[in-house]
C-alpha positions in Angstrom: 105.2 111.7 106.2 105.3 108.9 108.5 107.4 109.6 111.6 109.1 106.5 111.2 112.0 106.9 108.4 115.3 106.2 109.0 118.4 105.8 107.1 119.5 101.8 106.9 122.8 101.4 106.3 124.8 97.7 105.6 126.7 96.1 108.4 127.9 92.5 109.0 124.5 91.4 110.4 121.8 90.2 108.9 118.5 92.0 110.4 115.6 89.8 111.4 112.5 89.9 109.0 110.2 92.6 110.5 106.9 94.6 109.6 107.9 98.4 110.6 105.8 99.5 113.6 103.5 102.5 114.0 105.4 104.1 116.5 102.9 104.3 119.4 100.0 104.1 117.7 98.1 101.2 119.1 97.2 100.2 115.4 96.0 96.9 113.4 97.4 95.9 110.9 94.9 95.5 107.9 95.0 93.9 104.4 93.9 96.6 102.9 97.1 98.7 101.9 96.7 102.0 104.1 100.1 102.8 104.5 103.1 102.3 101.7 106.6 102.9 102.2 109.2 104.0 99.5 113.1 103.0 99.5 115.1 104.8 97.8 118.6 103.8 96.6 120.9 107.1 95.7 123.7 104.3 94.5 123.6 101.2 92.6 123.1 98.2 95.1 124.7 94.5 94.6 124.5 91.3 96.5 128.1 92.2 97.8 126.4 95.6 99.1 123.7 93.8 101.5 120.4 94.3 100.1 117.2 94.9 101.4 115.4 91.6 101.2 111.4 91.4 101.3 109.1 89.0 101.1 106.3 89.6 98.6 103.0 88.8 99.7 103.8 88.8 103.2 102.4 91.9 104.2 98.4 90.0 104.6 100.6 88.3 107.9 100.2 89.6 111.0 103.2 87.3 112.5 104.8 84.6 111.3 105.8 83.4 114.3 105.5 82.3 118.4 107.1 84.1 120.8 109.5 81.2 121.7 110.8 80.6 117.8 111.0 84.0 117.4 113.9 84.3 120.2 115.4 81.1 119.3 115.4 82.3 115.4 117.0 86.2 116.9 119.7 84.2 118.5 120.4 82.2 115.3 120.5 85.6 113.4 123.1 87.0 115.5 125.2 84.4 115.1 128.7 84.5 113.6 128.6 81.3 111.6 126.8 82.3 108.6 125.0 78.8 107.6 123.2 79.1 110.7 122.0 82.6 110.0 121.1 81.5 106.4 118.9 78.3 107.9 117.0 80.5 110.3 115.9 83.2 107.6 114.9 80.4 105.4 113.1 79.1 108.8 111.1 82.5 109.1 110.5 82.6 105.2 108.7 79.3 105.5 106.7 80.2 108.6 105.0 83.0 106.7 104.2 80.5 103.7 106.2 77.9 102.3 104.7 79.2 98.8 106.5 82.7 99.4 110.5 83.1 98.8 113.1 85.8 100.4 113.6 88.7 97.1 116.8 90.9 97.4 116.5 94.3 96.0 119.5 94.7 93.7 119.1 97.8 92.1 120.6 100.5 89.6 121.3 104.0 91.3 118.4 106.2 91.7 115.6 103.6 92.1 112.6 103.7 94.2 110.9 101.1 95.5 107.5 101.0 96.3 106.2 98.6 98.8 102.9 97.8 101.4 104.1 99.1 105.0 103.2 96.0 106.9 105.6 94.1 104.4 108.1 92.0 106.1 111.2 93.3 105.4 115.0 92.9 106.5 118.5 94.7 105.9 121.0 91.9 104.9 124.8 91.5 105.8 
């Protein structure tokens, strides 16, 4: 089991899209899957509960944004204005690949989601 495991809970904030780190290991990301991640949902998750969002296909990308853009959008992600937050999130998705889209995982209780460790994902408000 990988050292990076953490229980996430919903808040009124949106996380920035990210791929999880390798925690202290200077490791290159690979297009060939080497690690997978399992998200377990012990209860049903609806849109109102702040599901996990993923960008399918994003595991093939290194980093979607320049550091300048990432800093600017990180501030927008923290805005109290949900419209500003939603625009920033959409801009990150477009920067990865305009053909990709955010998918919010609304699932039944007891569901396990298997995904690439390098896939961009975030917690939703």
